[in-house]
N, C-alpha and C positions, 0 to 999 in steps of 0.2 A: 645555508646552501653550500654543498661541497662543490669545489671547482673541478673542471675536467682533469686537471693534473692530479688532484687527490684521487679521483675515481680511477684514473689510469694506473697510478701507483698501487692502489688497492687491488686492481685487476691483476697486475703483474705479481703482486705478493700472493694473491690467491692462486693464480694459475701456475706460478713457477717456484716462488720462494717457499710457500707453505708446504707443498709436497717434498721439497728438498729438506726443509726443517724436519718434517715428519720422518722422512727416510733417515736423516741423520740421527734423530732421537731413537728410532727403532734400532739402528745399527749400533749406536753406543750402548743401548740397553742390552742388545743381544751379545755384543762383545763382552760387556762386563759380566753378564750372567754366565755365558759359556766359558769364559776364561776362569772366573772364580770357581765354577763347578769343576773345571778340569784340574785346576790347582788343588782344590780341596780333595777331589778323588785321588789325585796322585799322592798327597800326604796321607790320606786314609789307607791307601795300598801299602805305603811304607810302614805305617803303624801296624797294619794287619800282618805283614810279613815278619816284622820284628816280633810281634806277639807269637807267631807260629814258631819262629826260630827259638825264642826263649822257652816255649813249651817243649819243643823237641830237645833242647839242651837239658832241661830239668828231667824230662822223661828218660833221657839217656842215663842220668845219674841214678834214677830209681831202678832202671833196668840192671845197672851194674850191681846195685845193692841186692836186687832179687837174684842175680846170678851167684853172688857170694853166699846168699842164704841157701840157694839150692845146693851149693857145695857142702854146706854144713848140715843139711837136713838128713837125719836118719843114716849117718855114716858110721856110727859107733866109734867116732874118733875120741882119742884121749884129749883132755883139756890142753895139754901142751901142744898137741897136733892142731887143735882149733886155733890156738894163739898163733902158731906158725902160719896157718893159712891167712889169718887176719893181717899179720905183719907183712907177709909176701904181697898181698893186694895193696897195702898202703905204700910199699916200696915200688910197686909196678905202676900204680895210678897216683900221679901227683895231685889229682883233684881231691883225694881223700886225705885228711889229716889224721883221722883216728877212726878205728872200727872197734866197737865194743859189743859183746854178746851178753844179754841180760836174761836172767831166769824169770819165771813168772812172778816171783815174790820181789823182783827188783834188784836182786843180788847180781853181782858181776860174775859171769862165767869165765870170760876171757876178754882181753883187750890187746890192741896192737901197740899200746904205749908201754914203755918201761915203767914199771910201778903201777900205781892205781890209775884207772882211767878218769878223765875229766868230764865225760859226758853224763848227764843225768838220765835216769831210767825213763822210758817212754810212758805215755798215758796208759797204754795197753787196753784201750776202750773200744777198739775197732779192729777189724781184720784187714783194713785197707792201709796202704803206705801213708805215712804221716810226714809232711814236710813242715818243719818248725819255722817260727819267725826268723827273719834274717837279722843277724847281729854283726857288729864290727869287732874284730879282734884287736890285739894290742898293736898290730901293725896297721891299723885302720883299713883292714881289708874285710870285705863282707864274707860271712860264713853262715851256713845253716845246717841242720841235721835232718837226715832221712831215716825214719824208723820203719822197720818191716817185720811183721810177725813170722817167725820160723818155727814150724811144728816139729817137735822131737818126741816121738812116741807118746803123743797126746799131751805132753807137758807144754805150757805156754812159754816159748822162748822168743826173744826179740833181738834183732840185729839193728844197731844204731850206728850210723856213719856220719862223721862230721865232714861236710862238703865245702870246699873253697869255691866262692863265686867270683873269683878274680877273672876267670875266663868270661863270665857273664858281663863283667864290667867292660872288658875289652870288646865284647860283642856289641854292647850298647854304644861304646865310643865310636865304633865303625859305622853306626847308623847316622848318616848325615843327609840333610835336605838343603840343597843349595850350599851356600857358604856359611850361613849363620843359623841353620836349623839343626836342632839336636833332639835326641830322644831321652826319656827318663822312665823309670820303672817304679811303680808304687805297689807296695804289698797290700794285703787284704785290709789291714787295720789303718791304712793311710801312711805307713812308714815309707819314706823315700829310700830305696835300696840301690838305685843306680841312676847316674846322670851323665849324659854324653858331653856336657859342657865342662871343660877342665876348670873353669873359674867358679863353678858351682858345686864341685865335689865336696867342699867343706860342709855343705848342707846335709850331706849323708852322715858325716861324722858327728854333727850336732844333733842328729836324730830328728830332723824336721819331719813333721807330720802333715800330710796333705789330704787328710780325710775330709776337709771342708772345700777342697777344690771342686768346682762345679762338675767337671767331667768325672772325677772320681766318685762323687756322690751319685751322679746319674748312672754310672756303670754299676755301682753297688745296688741302686734301686732296681735296675733292670735284672740284675743277677738274682735278687730276692724274689722277683716275680716269675721265676722259671720253675716253680713248684719243686724246688729242691734238686733239680737236675742241672748240671753244667751244660750250657749251650753257648755257641759263639754269639757274643753280644753284638748288637747293632753298632756300627761306627758312629761316633759322635763328633760334632764340630762346635767350636766356640771361638769367638773373636774377643780377646781380652787385652789387658795391659800388664806388663811386668812391673817390678818395683820401681823402675826408672821412668814409668809412664810410656814406655815404648809399646806400640801395638803389636800383638801377637796373634797368629793364627794357630790354634791348638786343636789337634784331633786326637782321638783316643780309640784304643782297641783293647778288648779284654783277653786275658790268658785264662780260659775257663778252668783248666785242670788245676791251676794254682790260685785262683781268685785274685790274680794280680791284674794291674792295669798298665798298659804301655801308652804313654802320651808323647806325641811328637809336636814340638813347638818351633815355629818359624816366624821371624819378624814379618809383619804384613808389608813393610816397605820392600822386602825382598820377594816375598811370596807373590805379591801383586805388582811387582816392579815392571814386568813386561806388560801387564795389563794397563798400568798407568801410562807407560810410554806409548803403547798402541792407541789408548784412548786419547792422549794428547795429540798424537799424529792425526787420528781420525777427526777430532774436533777441529784441528787446524785446517785439514783438507775441506771439511764441511764449511767452516767459516770463510775460507778462501773461495770456495765455490759460490757461497752466498754473496760475498762481496763482488765477485766477478759477475754473477747473475744480475745483481742490483745495478752495477756499473753499466753493463751492456744494456739492461732494460732502461736505465736512465738516459743513456746516450741515444738509444733507438727511440725511446719515448719522446725525447726532446725533438728529434727530427720529425716525429709524427705529430706532436702537439704544437710545435712552433707555427706551422701554417694555420692551425685552428685558432691559436692565440692572436696571430696577425689578423685573421678574419674577424675575431672578436673586437680587437682594438679598432679596426676599420669600421665595423658596425656601430660601435659606440661613438666614433667620431661622426659618422653620418647622422646618427640619432641626435647628436649635439649641434647639428647644423653645419659641420665642416664637410661640405660636399666635394671639396677638392681632394679629400683623402683617397689614396690608392694603396693597394697591397701588392707586394712582389713575392710570389710563390713560385719557386723553381720546380723543375721536374716535368713529367708528362703524365702524371697520374690524375685521379679524380679531383684531388685537392687543388692541383694546378688549374684544372678546368673550372673548379668552383671559384678560384681567385680571379680568373679571367671574367667569369660571369659577374662577380662582384664589382670589378672595375667597370664593366660595361653598364651595370645598373647605376653605379655612382655617376658615370658620365651622363646618362639619361636623366637621372634625378637632378643633376646640376643644371642641365638645359631646361628641364621642366620648372625648376625653382626660379631660374632667371625669367622664364616666360610668365610664371605666376606673379613674381614681383613686378614685372613690367605691367601686367594686367591690373594688379592691385594698385600700383601707383596711378595708372590711368583712371581706374575706377574711383580711387580716393580723390584725385584731383578733380574728376568730374563731379563727385559729390560735394567737395568743398566749393567748387565753382558754383554749382547749383544752389548750395546752401547760402553762399555769399550773395548770389543774385537775389535769392528769396528774402534774406534777412536785411539786405542793404538797399534793394531796389525801391522799396516803399519809402524809407526815410529820405533817400536821395531824390526820389520823384517829388515828395512833398516839399523838400527844400528848393528844388528847381521851380516848381509851380509858384512857391512863395516869392522866389527871386524875380520871376517874370511879372508878378502882380505888384511887387514893391515899386517897380519903375513907374507904374501907372498910378498907384495909390500912395505914393510916398508922402503926399501932403496930408493924408488922412491919419491923424494921430491914433485912432483906434486900430486901424489896420497895422500900423507900425508896431503897436504892442502885440497884436496877434502874430505878426511876422516874427517878432523876437521869441515869443513862447514856442511857436512852431519849430523854429530853427534850433532852439536850445533842446527841445524834446527829441527831435530827430537826431541831432548830434549826440545826445546821450545814448540813444539806441545804438547808433553806429559805434560809439566808444565801448558800449557793453559787449558788442560782438567781437570787437578787436581784443578786449581784455580776456574774453573767453579763449580766444586763440592763443594769446600769450600765456595764460595760466596753464595750458596743457604742457608747455615746455619747461616750466619751472614751478616749484612749490608756491602755493598761495600764502603770502605773509599774514599771519594771524596774531591777534593780541588776546591773551587769555585773562579773563576776569569773571567773577560770578555773574551768571545770567539767570534771570527769572524766566523759566520756560513759559509759564502761563501768560505772562505779560508780552513776551516776544511773539508768541504764536497768535495772540489776540490782535496785536498791532498789525501784523501782516495780513490777517484775515479781514480786518476792517478796511485796509488799503485796497483789497482786491474784491470787495463786495460789489463795487460798481461794475467790474469786468464780469463777475458771475451773473449779475442781473441782466447785463446786456446779452449774455449767452443763454439766458433763460434757465440757469442752474441755481439750485438752492445751496448756499454755502453756510454750514452751521459748525459751531465750535462747542465741544464738550470737555470741560475741565474737571477731572475726577481726583485731582491731587491738589492739596492746599499749598500753593506757591512752591513748587520744587525748584531748586537751584542746581546748576551744573557749572563747571569751569569751561568757558568757551568764548567765542568771538561773536558778539551780537550781530554785526553786519554780515559775517559769513553765514551764521545760522539763518538769518532772515533771507539771505540769497537762496539757501537750500529750501526753506519753506516755500518761497515764491516760485522756484522751479517746479517743485512737486505739485503745488496748488494749481499753477498755470497748466501743467500737463493734465491734471485731473479735470479741469474745466474744459480744456480743448477736447478731451477724450469722452466727455459726457454729453449726450444729446440733450436738447431742451426738455425741461421737465424733470431732469435727473437730479441727483443729490451728490454733493461733495461734503464729507464730514471730516473735521479735524478733532482727534481724540487724544487727550493727555491722561495717562494712567501710570500707576506705580507697580513695580514687581520687585519684592525684596529691596535691595539698595539701588535699583536702577529705575530710571524714568523712561517711559516709552511714548513716542509721538507717532501717531498713525494718521495717514492721509488716505481716505477711502473714497472711491467713486463708484458710480453705478453705470460705467461706460461699457464699451464693447469688450473690454478685456484684452489681454496680450497672449498670443499663442505660447505654448510651453517651450517650443524650440527657440523662441526669441528671448525668453527670460534669462538664459545663461549669458547672453552677450549684451544685455540691455544697458549695462554700466560701462561699456567700452567706448573709446573715443570714436566719434563720428558714427555712432550707432543710434538709429532713431526708428520709431515705429510710424512716424508721420511721413506724408508723401514728400514734403519739402522741409528744408532746414538742415543745419549743420549737425545736430545730434550731440551737442556738447553739454547740455544742461545736466543730465544724469551723471555723466562722467565727472564733471566738476563737482557735483554734489557729493559723490562718493569720495572724491579726493579730500574735500573739506571734512567730511565725517571721519575719515581715517586719521587725518591730522589731529582731530579733537579727541581721538581715542574711543570713538563710538562705533556702532554697527548699523549698517543699512541693509535691509532685506526687502524683497518684493514677493507677493503672492497674487495670483490672478486666475480667474476662471472666465473663459471666453463666454461672452454673452451676459455675464453677471457683474463684472467690474474688477477693479484692481485695488490692492492695498499696499502702500509703501510704509515701512516702519523704521523709525530711528530709535536707537537705544543708547543712553549715556549713563555713566555712574553719577549718582547724586553726591553732592558735597556733604561731608559729615556734619558740618556746622550750618545745615540748612535752617534750623529753627532760630539760631542766632542771627542769621542773615535776614530772616523774616521779621524778627523783632527790631533789628536795626532799620530795615526799610520802613517799618511802621512808625 
């Protein structure tokens, strides 16, 4: 059973703490989700802008090559004039390292270099501009070639320009996210062509291939699903780890016109640093609020529960008989009024108990006095009558013998009454030894046959067990038998029966004393074994109380069943000795 303190704490937790915890959980979740989404979208915007700038940068180079091709298209220029135009553009535009004009058969028409050109002829398999794979020159700088078809009177002529991507590197280097976030560019085949982290530019020179990078693969897969047309790819997000095990937030954006991929990487510790700090602060605030709520609830709850606990302790004390217990509850609320009512009740109960005790003492003394008068008056009267006659008949030897027997008998009765009173105050001394139940019950029955015949009652004995033995006190057991048989004879009208039955059940022996008397009402059966409790009009009522005490000391049980108008049955049960058969043989 839960205490009121537990229930009150659960009430406070349900009413105050649970909503606060729920609010805190929702707040933390919303903060994490919102901040992560904001940070991710910011990095995606950076990647998307970087991809747009790279596309514009390369589109500018293609536009320049187209402009040069327009200058050379159908102008009827001499080869030396074409070479001059190519050299002038190389001198004016630092981004171009070489411009070479190829015929349809792959032969060189003219080049901006002194001597033979270094550029290979283009594939010449399309009418669209071709941007070759990025390579690293001898200075470890990235370069690529832009090939553009130039029509000259129907003949296939191609202009190929070698473009330096050094400016692209500088553009990528300027893309920063926070203090530790950098961008990198991956070509269509997975080749790393630019990296904003200075410590990782060596990866470009070694020709590192990132075709297995999850973002690169996903971008390539999405690109291949666009039915051959370049479309802006959907931004992608990935949380991964670098080679040092550091967490990274990586986002990607495609450069559709080039089939390149821009990836922006930022350590998660920096990307979500503000989130972590805000989350820690929010959790600290929530925990503080929880502790404050619990502390306030505990203090307020104690002030509320303390009077109830005081009333509980007072009630328990009253229930245990300490009617002098009082409670002190301050304030002026209903609990204070309840405490005052409790104290008034305790005072009245104390008075009532004193009155009841006084009345019980008076009633008990009256019953004891009446019982003593009943039990002692007859023996004392007999002794008194005998004493008066002895003075007249002292010379008669027969009467002197009668006088002696009468006085001894009556004094034995008086002594038995006094011993009953004394045995109520202290345990009855018992000596334990094997007792033959059949023999002991038969001897007592024979000794009381005369009393039964005088009362007109038939006293019979039925022994259904072959000499059962128990460990007990023969004198004490005989006293119990005598009390029960005497009560049965006195309760049975003339012509009735009193039956003594000995039977066995498992390892126990049962002795029953049955009568056909008036019976005992049900409400009296619960108190029939108590001290000074009797169903007779007169008497002390000690016989059954002493009998139960003797049976309890011997480790047995005594019970009673009764039906008004049909009779009463007292039953004694004891454990049989395991060596009963050996005892029977020894007795034989």
